[in-house]
C-alpha positions as CSV (number, residue, x, y, z in Angstrom):
1,M,-13.1,-37.9,-16.2
2,P,-12.1,-34.5,-17.7
3,E,-12.6,-31.5,-15.4
4,G,-15.9,-29.7,-16.0
5,L,-17.6,-32.7,-17.7
6,L,-20.0,-33.5,-14.9
7,P,-21.2,-29.8,-14.5
8,A,-21.6,-29.6,-18.3
9,L,-23.8,-32.8,-18.3
10,G,-25.9,-31.3,-15.6
11,W,-26.5,-28.1,-17.4
12,A,-27.1,-30.0,-20.6
13,A,-29.8,-32.1,-19.0
14,G,-31.5,-29.0,-17.7
15,L,-31.4,-27.1,-20.9
16,L,-32.4,-30.1,-23.1
17,S,-35.6,-30.6,-21.0
18,P,-37.7,-28.0,-22.6
19,V,-36.5,-29.1,-26.1
20,L,-37.6,-32.7,-25.3
21,V,-40.9,-31.5,-23.9
22,L,-41.6,-29.5,-27.1
23,L,-40.6,-32.5,-29.2
24,F,-43.0,-34.8,-27.3
25,V,-45.8,-32.3,-27.6
26,A,-45.2,-32.1,-31.4
27,L,-45.3,-35.8,-31.7
28,R,-48.5,-36.0,-29.7
29,L,-50.2,-33.3,-31.8
30,R,-49.1,-34.8,-35.1
31,R,-51.9,-36.4,-37.1
32,K,-51.5,-38.7,-40.1
33,A,-53.7,-37.7,-43.0
34,R,-55.1,-40.4,-45.3
35,Y,-55.6,-39.0,-48.8
36,P,-56.1,-40.9,-52.1
37,H,-53.0,-40.6,-54.2
38,E,-55.2,-40.8,-57.3
39,L,-56.4,-37.2,-56.6
40,L,-52.9,-35.8,-56.9
41,A,-51.5,-34.6,-60.2
42,P,-48.1,-36.0,-61.2
43,G,-45.3,-33.6,-60.7
44,G,-42.2,-33.0,-62.8
45,R,-39.7,-33.3,-59.9
46,T,-38.6,-36.2,-57.8
47,V,-38.3,-36.1,-54.0
48,R,-36.3,-38.5,-52.0
49,A,-38.4,-40.4,-49.5
50,D,-35.6,-41.8,-47.4
51,F,-36.2,-42.0,-43.6
52,L,-33.4,-39.6,-42.5
53,P,-34.1,-36.6,-44.9
54,R,-37.8,-36.9,-44.2
55,T,-37.3,-37.0,-40.5
56,F,-34.8,-34.2,-40.6
57,R,-37.2,-32.0,-42.5
58,L,-39.8,-32.5,-39.7
59,Y,-37.5,-32.2,-36.7
60,Y,-34.4,-30.1,-37.8
61,D,-35.4,-27.2,-35.5
62,A,-35.5,-29.5,-32.5
63,V,-32.2,-31.0,-33.4
64,I,-30.6,-27.6,-33.8
65,D,-32.1,-26.4,-30.5
66,G,-30.6,-29.4,-28.8
67,L,-27.2,-28.7,-30.2
68,C,-27.5,-25.1,-29.0
69,A,-28.4,-26.3,-25.6
70,L,-25.3,-28.5,-25.5
71,A,-23.2,-25.5,-26.6
72,I,-24.6,-23.3,-23.9
73,A,-24.2,-26.0,-21.2
74,A,-20.5,-26.4,-22.2
75,A,-19.9,-22.6,-22.1
76,I,-21.6,-22.3,-18.6
77,A,-19.6,-25.2,-17.2
78,G,-16.3,-24.1,-18.8
79,F,-16.0,-27.4,-20.7
80,P,-13.6,-28.2,-22.2
81,G,-11.2,-26.3,-19.9
82,P,-7.5,-25.9,-20.4
83,R,-5.4,-29.0,-20.5
84,D,-4.3,-30.1,-17.0
85,R,-0.6,-29.5,-16.9
86,G,-0.1,-30.9,-13.4
87,T,2.0,-29.2,-10.6
88,A,3.9,-25.9,-11.0
89,L,6.6,-25.3,-8.5
90,V,7.4,-21.6,-8.2
91,L,10.7,-20.4,-6.6
92,D,10.5,-17.0,-4.9
93,C,13.6,-15.1,-6.1
94,S,13.2,-11.9,-4.1
95,R,16.1,-10.4,-2.3
96,S,14.9,-11.6,1.1
97,M,15.5,-15.2,0.0
98,L,19.3,-14.4,0.2
99,A,19.2,-13.3,3.8
100,G,21.3,-15.3,6.3
101,V,24.3,-17.6,6.1
102,A,25.0,-19.5,2.9
103,G,23.7,-23.0,3.2
104,N,20.9,-21.9,5.6
105,R,19.2,-19.2,3.7
106,P,15.6,-19.4,2.5
107,L,16.9,-20.0,-1.0
108,D,18.9,-23.0,0.1
109,E,15.9,-24.6,1.8
110,A,13.7,-23.8,-1.2
111,V,16.0,-25.6,-3.7
112,R,16.4,-28.6,-1.4
113,L,12.6,-28.9,-1.3
114,A,12.4,-28.4,-5.1
115,L,14.8,-31.3,-5.8
116,S,13.2,-33.6,-3.3
117,E,11.2,-36.7,-4.2
118,E,8.0,-34.9,-3.0
119,Y,8.0,-32.8,-6.2
120,T,9.4,-35.3,-8.7
121,G,7.8,-34.5,-12.1
122,A,6.7,-30.9,-11.1
123,E,7.6,-28.1,-13.5
124,L,9.9,-25.5,-12.0
125,F,9.3,-21.7,-12.5
126,V,11.2,-18.7,-11.3
127,L,9.5,-15.7,-9.8
128,G,12.0,-12.9,-10.1
129,F,12.8,-9.5,-11.7
130,D,13.6,-8.8,-15.3
131,P,16.4,-6.1,-15.4
132,E,15.9,-5.5,-19.2
133,R,12.3,-4.5,-18.8
134,A,12.7,-3.2,-15.3
135,R,9.7,-5.1,-13.9
136,P,8.9,-8.3,-12.0
137,S,8.8,-11.5,-14.1
138,L,7.7,-15.1,-14.1
139,G,9.5,-17.6,-16.3
140,R,10.8,-21.1,-16.6
141,L,14.0,-22.2,-14.9
142,P,17.0,-20.7,-16.8
143,A,18.9,-23.1,-19.0
144,S,22.0,-22.9,-16.9
145,A,20.1,-24.0,-13.8
146,R,18.3,-26.9,-15.5
147,L,21.6,-28.9,-15.5
148,A,22.0,-28.6,-11.7
149,S,21.4,-31.9,-9.9
150,T,22.2,-30.9,-6.4
151,P,20.7,-28.1,-4.2
152,D,24.1,-26.3,-3.9
153,A,24.6,-26.3,-7.6
154,L,21.0,-25.1,-8.3
155,A,21.3,-22.3,-5.7
156,A,24.6,-21.1,-7.3
157,A,23.1,-21.3,-10.8
158,L,20.1,-19.2,-9.7
159,E,22.3,-16.6,-8.1
160,A,24.4,-16.3,-11.2
161,S,21.5,-16.1,-13.7
162,V,18.5,-14.5,-11.8
163,T,18.2,-10.9,-10.5
164,F,17.1,-11.2,-6.8
165,F,15.3,-7.9,-6.3
166,S,11.5,-7.6,-5.9
167,V,8.7,-9.9,-7.1
168,D,5.0,-9.7,-7.9
169,Y,3.1,-12.7,-6.6
170,G,0.1,-11.9,-8.7
171,L,2.1,-13.1,-11.8
172,M,1.3,-16.7,-10.6
173,G,-2.2,-16.2,-12.0
174,R,-0.6,-16.8,-15.5
175,L,0.0,-20.4,-14.4
176,V,-3.6,-20.8,-13.5
177,R,-4.6,-19.6,-17.0
178,R,-2.1,-22.1,-18.6
179,G,-3.9,-25.0,-16.9
180,Y,-1.7,-25.8,-13.8
181,T,-4.1,-27.1,-11.3
182,D,-1.6,-27.4,-8.4
183,I,0.6,-24.3,-7.8
184,V,3.2,-24.4,-5.0
185,L,5.2,-21.3,-4.0
186,L,8.5,-21.9,-2.2
187,T,9.2,-18.7,-0.3
188,D,10.5,-17.4,3.1
189,E,7.3,-15.8,4.4
190,L,4.3,-14.7,2.4
191,G,2.3,-12.6,5.0
192,P,-1.2,-12.9,3.8
193,A,-3.1,-16.2,3.6
194,A,-2.7,-18.2,0.3
195,S,-5.9,-19.0,-1.7
196,G,-5.8,-21.0,-4.9
197,F,-2.2,-22.1,-4.3
198,T,0.0,-23.6,-1.6
199,A,2.8,-21.6,0.1
200,R,5.7,-23.5,1.6
201,E,7.4,-21.1,3.9
202,S,10.9,-21.6,5.4
203,G,10.8,-18.5,7.7
204,F,11.8,-14.9,7.3
205,R,15.4,-14.0,8.2
206,E,15.8,-10.5,9.6
207,G,19.3,-9.1,9.5
208,A,21.2,-5.8,9.3
209,A,19.7,-3.3,6.9
210,V,19.2,0.4,6.1
211,H,16.2,1.6,4.1
212,A,15.1,5.1,2.9
213,A,11.5,5.5,4.2
214,T,10.7,9.0,3.0
215,R,12.2,11.5,0.6
216,S,11.5,15.2,0.2
217,W,13.0,18.6,-0.6
218,S,13.3,20.9,2.4
219,G,15.3,24.0,3.1
220,G,17.1,24.0,-0.2
221,R,18.3,20.4,0.3
222,S,17.2,16.9,-0.5
223,V,16.3,15.2,2.7
224,S,15.6,11.5,3.3
225,R,14.5,9.6,6.4
226,W,16.1,6.2,7.0
227,V,15.3,3.3,9.2
228,V,17.9,0.8,10.4
229,S,18.0,-2.7,11.9
230,G,20.6,-5.2,13.1
231,G,23.0,-2.5,14.3
232,A,23.7,-1.1,10.8
233,A,25.2,2.4,10.7
234,P,26.1,4.6,7.7
235,T,29.8,4.9,6.9
236,G,30.0,6.9,3.7
237,L,28.2,8.4,0.7
238,R,29.0,8.2,-3.0
239,R,27.5,9.8,-6.0
240,V,26.6,7.4,-8.8
241,E,27.9,8.8,-12.1
242,A,27.5,7.7,-15.7
243,G,28.8,4.2,-16.3
244,G,28.3,3.2,-12.6
245,A,31.4,5.0,-11.3
246,L,31.1,6.0,-7.6
247,A,32.5,9.4,-6.8
248,P,33.0,10.7,-3.2
249,V,30.8,13.5,-2.0
250,A,32.4,16.4,-0.2
251,A,31.7,16.6,3.5
252,A,30.1,20.1,3.1
253,E,27.5,18.7,0.6
254,W,25.9,16.1,2.9
255,G,25.1,15.6,6.5
256,I,23.6,13.0,8.9
257,E,21.4,13.5,12.0
258,A,20.7,10.6,14.3
259,L,17.1,9.8,15.0
260,P,15.4,7.1,17.1
261,G,15.4,4.0,15.0
262,G,17.4,5.6,12.2
263,F,18.8,8.8,10.9
264,R,18.1,11.8,8.6
265,L,20.3,12.2,5.5
266,S,20.5,15.5,3.6
267,V,22.4,16.3,0.4
268,A,22.8,19.5,-1.5
269,S,21.7,18.4,-4.9
270,P,19.3,15.8,-6.2
271,G,20.4,12.7,-8.2
272,A,21.6,9.2,-7.8
273,Y,23.6,8.2,-4.7
274,A,24.9,5.1,-2.9
275,L,25.0,4.9,0.9
276,A,27.6,2.5,2.5
277,W,26.8,0.9,5.8
278,E,28.4,-1.4,8.3
279,T,27.7,-3.3,11.5
280,P,29.9,-3.8,14.5
281,G,30.2,-7.5,13.5
282,G,31.7,-6.6,10.2
283,Q,28.7,-7.0,7.9
284,A,28.6,-4.3,5.2
285,G,26.4,-3.2,2.3
286,L,25.8,-0.5,-0.3
287,V,22.3,0.9,-0.9
288,P,21.6,3.1,-4.0
289,F,18.9,5.7,-3.8
290,M,17.5,8.7,-5.6
291,A,17.6,12.0,-3.8
292,A,14.4,13.9,-4.1
293,P,14.3,16.8,-6.6
294,P,13.1,20.3,-5.7
295,P,9.6,21.5,-6.5
296,P,8.7,22.1,-10.1
297,V,8.6,25.5,-11.8
298,L,5.1,26.9,-11.7
299,S,3.3,28.9,-14.4
300,A,-0.2,30.3,-14.4
301,R,-2.9,31.1,-17.0
302,G,-5.8,33.1,-15.7
303,P,-6.4,35.4,-12.8
304,V,-7.4,32.7,-10.3
305,S,-4.4,30.6,-11.2
306,E,-2.1,33.7,-10.9
307,T,-3.3,34.3,-7.4
308,A,-2.8,30.6,-6.5
309,K,0.7,30.6,-8.1
310,A,1.8,33.6,-6.0
311,A,0.7,32.0,-2.8
312,L,2.3,28.6,-3.6
313,D,5.6,30.2,-4.7
314,A,5.8,32.2,-1.5
315,W,5.1,29.1,0.6
316,T,7.5,26.9,-1.4
317,D,10.3,29.5,-1.1
318,A,9.8,29.8,2.6
319,V,9.7,26.0,3.3
320,H,11.7,24.4,0.5
321,G,14.0,27.2,-0.7
322,R,14.2,28.8,-4.1
323,S,15.6,25.9,-6.0
324,R,13.4,24.6,-8.8
325,D,13.3,21.3,-10.7
326,E,13.5,21.3,-14.5
327,Y,9.9,19.9,-14.6
328,A,7.3,22.7,-15.3
329,F,3.8,22.6,-13.9
330,T,0.9,24.8,-15.1
331,L,-2.0,26.2,-13.1
332,R,-4.8,27.2,-15.5
333,D,-8.3,28.6,-15.3
334,G,-10.3,25.8,-17.0
335,G,-9.1,24.2,-20.2
336,G,-8.8,20.5,-19.4
337,R,-9.1,17.8,-16.8
338,A,-6.7,15.1,-15.6
339,R,-3.7,16.4,-17.5
340,P,-0.3,15.1,-16.3
341,D,1.4,18.5,-16.3
342,S,-1.3,20.9,-15.1
343,V,-4.2,21.4,-12.8
344,S,-7.3,23.4,-13.9
345,V,-9.9,25.3,-11.8
346,A,-13.4,26.4,-12.8
347,D,-15.5,29.2,-11.2
348,T,-18.9,27.9,-10.2
349,D,-22.0,29.3,-8.6
350,A,-23.3,26.2,-6.9
351,E,-21.2,24.3,-4.3
352,P,-23.1,21.3,-3.3
353,L,-20.0,19.1,-2.9
354,I,-16.8,19.2,-0.9
355,L,-13.2,18.7,-2.0
356,S,-11.6,15.3,-1.4
357,P,-10.5,15.2,2.3
358,A,-7.2,13.5,1.2
359,S,-6.3,16.6,-0.8
360,V,-7.0,19.2,2.0
361,L,-5.7,17.3,5.1
362,G,-9.2,16.3,6.2
363,A,-10.6,19.8,6.1
364,V,-14.1,20.5,4.8
365,V,-14.0,22.8,1.7
366,A,-17.1,23.6,-0.3
367,A,-16.8,22.7,-4.0
368,G,-18.9,22.4,-7.1
369,Y,-18.5,20.2,-10.2
370,D,-17.3,20.9,-13.7
371,P,-16.5,18.0,-16.0
372,D,-13.8,20.1,-17.8
373,A,-11.8,21.1,-14.7
374,D,-9.9,19.4,-11.9
375,L,-11.2,21.8,-9.3
376,A,-14.6,23.6,-9.3
377,L,-14.6,26.3,-6.6
378,G,-17.1,29.1,-5.8
379,R,-17.2,31.9,-3.4
380,A,-17.1,29.7,-0.3
381,G,-14.3,27.5,-1.6
382,M,-12.2,30.5,-2.8
383,S,-12.5,32.2,0.6
384,S,-11.3,29.0,2.5
385,G,-7.7,29.0,3.4
386,E,-7.6,25.2,3.1
387,A,-8.4,25.4,-0.6
388,S,-4.8,26.1,-1.3
389,L,-3.9,22.7,0.0
390,A,-5.8,21.2,-3.0
391,W,-3.6,23.1,-5.3
392,L,-0.5,22.0,-3.4
393,S,-1.6,18.4,-3.5
394,A,-2.2,18.5,-7.2
395,V,1.3,20.1,-7.8
396,S,2.9,17.5,-5.5
397,A,1.2,14.7,-7.4
398,G,2.3,16.1,-10.7
399,A,5.9,16.3,-9.5
400,R,5.8,12.7,-8.3
401,A,4.4,11.6,-11.7
402,A,7.1,13.5,-13.5
403,E,9.8,11.9,-11.4
404,A,8.3,8.4,-11.9
405,A,8.3,9.1,-15.7
406,R,12.0,10.1,-15.6
407,L,12.9,7.0,-13.6
408,A,11.0,4.8,-16.1
409,A,12.7,6.4,-19.0
410,G,16.1,6.0,-17.4
411,A,15.4,2.3,-16.7
412,S,14.1,1.6,-20.2
413,G,17.5,0.7,-21.5
414,G,18.0,-2.0,-18.9
415,L,19.3,-2.3,-15.4
416,V,22.5,-3.7,-13.9
417,P,23.4,-4.6,-10.3
418,L,24.7,-1.9,-8.0
419,G,25.2,-2.9,-4.3
420,E,21.9,-4.1,-3.0
421,G,19.9,-2.4,-5.8
422,L,20.1,-1.7,-9.5
423,R,21.3,1.2,-11.8
424,S,20.5,2.1,-15.3
425,R,22.8,0.7,-17.9
426,E,22.5,3.8,-20.0
427,S,22.8,7.4,-18.8
428,P,20.9,9.7,-21.3
429,G,22.1,13.3,-20.8
430,G,24.4,12.1,-18.0
431,R,21.4,11.2,-15.8
432,V,21.7,7.9,-13.9
433,T,18.7,6.1,-12.5
434,V,19.0,3.8,-9.5
435,L,16.5,1.5,-7.7
436,S,16.6,0.2,-4.2
437,P,14.7,-2.9,-2.9
438,P,11.4,-2.2,-1.2
439,S,11.1,-2.4,2.6
440,S,9.3,-5.8,2.3
441,E,12.7,-7.3,1.4
442,Y,14.2,-6.3,4.7
443,W,11.4,-6.6,7.3
444,R,9.0,-9.4,8.0
445,P,5.7,-9.0,6.1
446,S,2.7,-8.2,8.1
447,P,0.1,-11.0,8.5
448,G,-3.5,-10.6,7.5
449,G,-5.5,-10.5,4.3
450,T,-5.6,-13.1,1.5
451,L,-3.6,-13.5,-1.7
452,A,-5.9,-15.3,-4.0
453,L,-5.3,-16.7,-7.5
454,E,-8.7,-16.8,-9.1
455,R,-9.6,-19.3,-11.7
456,P,-10.2,-17.4,-15.0
457,E,-13.6,-17.2,-16.6
458,P,-13.9,-19.6,-19.6
459,P,-13.8,-17.8,-23.0
460,R,-17.2,-16.8,-24.3
461,I,-16.3,-16.0,-27.9
462,P,-16.0,-19.7,-29.2
463,A,-19.5,-20.5,-27.7
464,A,-20.9,-17.4,-29.2
465,L,-19.5,-18.3,-32.7
466,V,-20.9,-21.8,-32.4
467,L,-24.4,-20.5,-31.4
468,A,-24.3,-18.0,-34.3
469,A,-23.4,-20.7,-36.8
470,L,-26.2,-23.0,-35.5
471,Y,-28.9,-20.4,-35.6
472,A,-27.7,-19.3,-39.1
473,L,-28.1,-22.9,-40.2
474,K,-31.6,-23.1,-38.6
475,L,-32.6,-20.0,-40.5
476,A,-31.2,-21.3,-43.8
477,L,-33.0,-24.7,-43.4
478,H,-36.2,-22.9,-42.5
479,R,-36.1,-20.9,-45.7
480,K,-35.2,-24.1,-47.7
481,F,-37.9,-26.4,-46.4
482,R,-40.9,-24.0,-46.1
483,P,-43.4,-24.3,-49.0
484,A,-43.3,-21.7,-51.6
485,R,-45.7,-18.8,-51.1
486,G,-48.9,-19.3,-52.9
487,A,-48.1,-22.9,-53.9
488,R,-51.1,-25.3,-54.2
489,S,-51.4,-29.0,-55.0
490,A,-53.1,-29.2,-58.4
491,G,-55.8,-31.9,-58.9
492,P,-56.8,-33.6,-62.2
493,S,-58.4,-31.4,-64.8
494,T,-62.1,-32.0,-65.3
């Protein structure tokens, strides 16, 4: 029986009940009038007296109401739903699937399971990363991998045709909308509980790795904090130049300071770099990363903004040095809200609110409200020393947004592999963009929470169009069958 048919029949029975009751009442109240035909004057027109047209004239409204009830019941129950496409087998092609020794990696176990008799007839999909669009992707198995008949051949074909980087498990929701009722994810370790699909886990493999946890500009240099595992240690630094060439960095331009669990790396100038690492056992790798740029150039419009700019410039020079990024950020008195390259402030008399604690490090700063400004401060807010933190938070957020926009623009021309990460194929203006895998590709995911694939709501537009057509038909039939205004049956002349 098609999915959703039983609920649709249940809703139809409930919605048809009042229609049947009204029809029964109409039949009970109907009376047959006996009238001599000799008293009627002959008319010039003929009327069909067939059973169906006569009955339809009497009960067309009930018939259409019944059809409307059926349409509403089908829409509520989601019938008919998408065609059942069976089982979808999804291969996780994140970078962590390549961890371990060849033949015993999570990828090797996943392809063995995919080619087993347990999933004969299932359609195979690849959850990976699209380097041309610089975003996670979900697609069918590549043509070169469809010819593989053994697990080793399939694993080799996937490594040659798929970019193992980072993935987005939420993309599996597309398979639900396409009608796949059974979705199976072949992965190493998911972390959260699976809902709406099945996760077949082979176990996470933790190995040697280095990863940049934080990046900032401090003391006139770009500083990044790195965490390590598996005995990995940095061995050298290279600058990534246009075309992917790796140039050595002079010893005076970078430095490393050992820290518990990792190290701190500083470079003299921002840009794209690649850090080489090695373990005592001989395992080695190359991790590309972007060194953080200096703070943006500030400009001010208005007396309040001029005062804030002077304070921020003095603090920035003392903490970060006098270097400035090419990105410009404007502080203005009023004149716009939520602009990507500026923050605005309005002077207000009433201050019944407080600034967001996240923007002032948890402090309580009085504030007002102005729909045309990002910040609304009065006398109490202006006199608070913590109010400057709100300006600093806004400038920092703008700088991060500008850097993200530059990275997206650099990756728009496509990405190619570089070590453990990716680099931009094109280098507009000599600027190279590199991406490194997220930390989830190196360390075991934290358990807890739920990853759910929700069933989509059935479309409402088709049902609305059907109902509109039925009620339009009912209105047209009502106008056609009702007697003409002022019409009378004429009797014989006397």
